N, C-alpha and C positions, 0 to 999 in steps of 0.2 A: 917212578914210571913203571908199567909193565916192561919186559923184557921181551924182545923180538919172538920170542917161541910161546911166550905165552898170547902174544896180538895173533902170530900165527892162528894158533889153538880154535880163540875164539872164532878167529874167519872160517875156520874148520867147520866148528858149529854149527854157523851159520850157513853155511853152504848146505850142511845137511839137512840143515829145518825147511820141511817144505810149507810148513802151517804153524809157523811158530805164534805164540802169545808173549808180548813182551809187558811187565808191569813194569812202571815207573812212579818214582818217588814225584809228588804231587809239587813240581816248582819246576821253574826253567831248565836248569840242568837236566832234569830227569826226562822233561819233556826232548829237548834237546838230542838228549841220548836217543831215547825213542826214533825221534825223526830221521837222524842221521845211519841209523842201523837199517832201517825200514826202507830209507832211500837206495841204502846200498844193495840189499836183495832184492828188493821190490815185493817184497809179500809179507805178511804176519799183521797180527790186530794188537792194538794196544789198550792198557788200561791203565787211567792213574790210579794210584794208591792212595786211598784218603784216611786207612786205618792210622793211628797213632799208638805206641810209638813202633807197631810192628805190621807187616804184612800179615795177615791173621788169615786161618784158615777158611773164614768165609769167601774169600778170593778164588776156591778152588772151582767153584761151580763154573766159573766164568772160563776155567781151562775145557770144562765138559761142554760149556756151551758151544765154545768155539772148534770143540774137537781136536785139538792143539796136538802138535806132536813132539813139541819142544816149549818149554819154558825158560825164558829170560826174565832177570830181575836185575833193575837198574836203579844205583843211586839210592837204595835201601838200606841201611845198616843193620836191621832186624827185620828177622821173618819169624814166625811161631814155628816151633817143633812140629806142631800137627799139621800144619801146611805143608811142612816137608815130607811129614810121614805120608799124607793122601797122594801126595806126587808121584811120589817112591812107588804106591800100591799100583798105581796105574802105569808103571814103569816108563816114565817120561823122563828124559834126562832135563836137569836144570843147571842154567848157565847165570851165575850170580857175579856180578860186576859192580863193585861198590869202592868208594874211596875214605870213606870214614875210619876213625882208630878205635877200632873196635877190636875183640876177641875171636878168634875166628869161628863161624859155625860148627856145629856138630858132624861129625862127618858121614856122609852116607854115598853108598856106591853110585848114583844117578847124581850126585852133587858136584858140580865143577865152581870152585870159588876161587876169581880174582880182585885181588884187593893192590893196590902201589903202596899201601903201606906195609905191606908183610916185605918190601924190599927195600923198607927205610928211607922211603923217598918223601914227597910232602903231600903227597896224597892227591894226585891232580885229580879235577873234577873227571865224571864220567863222560861228559859231553865232550873233553879233551879226548880221553882213551877212544872212544867212539870213533872220531875223526880220524885217528890214529889208525885205527880200523878199517874204515871207507877210502880212506887215502882221494877223497875225491877233491880235487881244488875248489870246483864251483861252489862248495858245499863249507867253504872257511869260514863262513859269515855265522851261519846257522850255529859252529859250534862256537865261534867268539861269542854270540850271545850267551850262551850256557856257562862259559866259563868266565866272562865277568858279571853273570848273576849269582855265582859262587865267591867271587871277590877272587879270582885269581885272572892274571894277565898272563896268556899263552907264548911260548918261543914263536909262534908262527903270527906273531900281533904284526910283526913290520912287514909281512907279505901282504895283509889286508890292507895297512896303509897305502901301500904301494897301486892297490886294485882300486879301493874307495876311498883316498883321501879326503874326499868331501863329506864323510859319514864319521869321523872321528879326527881324535888328534893326533900328534905324528910322538909326543913324545911326552907321554901322560903319569903322573907320578903314581899313581895306583889303578886298579881295576876299576874301583867305584867312580874315580874321577871320567874314566870311557861311561859306566853307566847312567851316571848322573848329568855329565856335561857336553854330551854328542848325541847325536841323530841315532847311532848302533846302539845307543844306552835307549832312548826311546824305546826303539824296537825290543828290546829284551822286559822292558816294563809294560809293554804292549800285551806280550803274551802271557806274561808273569799274571796280569789282572784276567785277560781272555778265560785262564784256567780256572778263573771264580765264576764260573757260569753253569748252566744246566748243561747236563750231558751231552745232548743233540747238540747245542751251540759248539762245544769243547770237541766231538768229533769232528762239526765241520769245519772248524780252526786245524785240526788235524789233517785233514783231507787237505785242506788248502798246502798245508805248508810239504805234503808228499811231493806237491808237482811245483810249486815256486821255482821260479830262475834265480830270482836275486834280491836283494834286500830292496831295491827300489818297487820292486814288485809288493812290498808289505809294508813300506811307507808311504805308496801314495793309495789312498782310499780309491776303490771302484767295486762293482758288484761282487765282487769274488773274495774280498774281506772286510766286506761291510760291517759283519758282525762282530769280526775283530773291534772294531775304529768305536763302534758303541757301545760293547762292554766296558771299552778303557776310558771312552767319556763319561758313562755312568760311575765308574767306581773312582776313576781320578777326581771326581768333585768329592764326593768323601774321602778320600787320600789325601788330597791337598788340605782340606778343611781342618781333616783329625792331624797332620803333620804338624801344620801351625800351633795348635796348642800345645802338641809334645815339645817342639821346640822349645815356646815358652816356660816350661817346665823344665827343659833342658837349662837354660840360661842361668836359671837358678839356682842349681845342683853344680856342687864343685866337683864329684868325685863320682858317684853311683846317680847315674839319673833314671829316677822309676816314674815311668807314667803308667797309667791304666786308663782304659776304656771301654763300652761295650756298643751294642749295635748289632746287626744283623748280619755283620761279614768280619772276619777274623783277615785283618792285614798286619798283624802284630809284626811279623818278619820283614815284613816290606819297611815299614815305620822304622824296625830298629836296624836294617842296615843304613837308612839315609841317615839317622841320627848318628850312627857311628862314625858317616863322613863328616857331616856337617860340624860336629864336635869330638872333634878327635881327642886321643887320651881320657876321656869320660868312657866309665863302665854305662853300658845300656840296659836297661829293662825295661819290657814294653810287656804288660800283661791286657789280655783280652778275655774279660769276662761275660759269659754267657749262663744263666742259670745260676747252679750249684759248682762251674767248672771254670777254669780259669787256665787259658793256654799262653804260656810265658816265652819272648824272644829275648835271647842275650847277647849281646855283643859287645867286646872289648880288646885292647890290645896286649892286657895279661891273659893269663891262662885261664879264662873263664870255665873251660869244660872240666878241670879238676874241681873247681869251687863249686859247679853245678852241682858235680856227681857227688861230692861230697855234702852238700846241702841236703839235696834228694834223700838221701840215707837219712834224714833226722824230719823227714816228712812221711808219713805213714799214706799206703796206697798213690805215692807222685810216683811219674816217671818219666824220661827224658834221656838227655845227651847231645852229641854233635861233634864239631871242631874243637880246635883249641882256644880259638876266638871267635866261634859263633855256635851257641846252641839252643835248643828249644824242651819246654819239659809242658807237661800238662798236672793240674793237679787239683783240688778243693779249694772255693772261693775262703772258706774257712781259712784253710793254711796258708793263704796267699802272702801276710802279710808277716807270718813268723816266717817263712822263707826268703824274703827281703830281709829282715833283720839281720837272719844268720849270715845270708850273702853280702850284707854291706858289711858288716862285723870281719868277714875274709879277706873283702876289698881294700878296707882298711890296712892292713898287714904288708899289701905293697906299697901304701902312698911312703 
């Protein structure tokens, strides 16, 4: 965890920022990190990062569009040097908060980098860090949604149970048990799916979350959150159907589960997460194929990060990274099965 001095420094940056722009990773942890900090200071614009694997220089135009005086980057392990240099040329401070196990970025005089891994911790999600920054008890449920989505059960979980016992379980075995077996977990999936919508609908959701009072306001459908429910219903049909196919594949594999699918929507991370919960002990590899490219999500109880990085070194023009037990990567479809074979050989060493 970040120390108190670092937490205070981030609060000072937030206090100074009069018109900040928040770039956040396009998942529940990134989204809720932004929402928590935005609710804390009551100002700022948010931009979901859809470029992979890094926040690239194309996003500088959003800094200009918003006439931002501060740039915050949340839950993104990689940022292009061009982006950092162009923002520096504008004399704007950058506050970058991450929790991935990566090398510290190149030093810039305007860059303030915070990562709990630097202190030797387990790398708490940024939504957890954001809650520690804001200290708003009424936002505990928002932070919890971000945490369980990143497979992390926070130390304040018992406080949430006392406040909302009907939305969760008292003594869960894991964060994913909360995610897939409880009402607060359903809300996490709703927000995750709602992020996979057109920009106007995503911004409608964001505006709703700026002002929402309690988890009940999200759980009960009305005119304010109708778009969230509509999108969840649409995606959940495809997700459930695809997940059932993936489960059939998983049941027939002993160690490495490889599942490939296509279509208009990438849900590889969501499918890989649930498969890892439903089939503990197995290494999960879910590949979404569209055109010439493949997006791959990998989960496992072994060090899949090390295996992923080693395997990527043998695949030209491939990229990726992540956490010890959860990674993502991108490559050409033509290299997908070679990558799978390399990965499978490495997994066998753990057997």
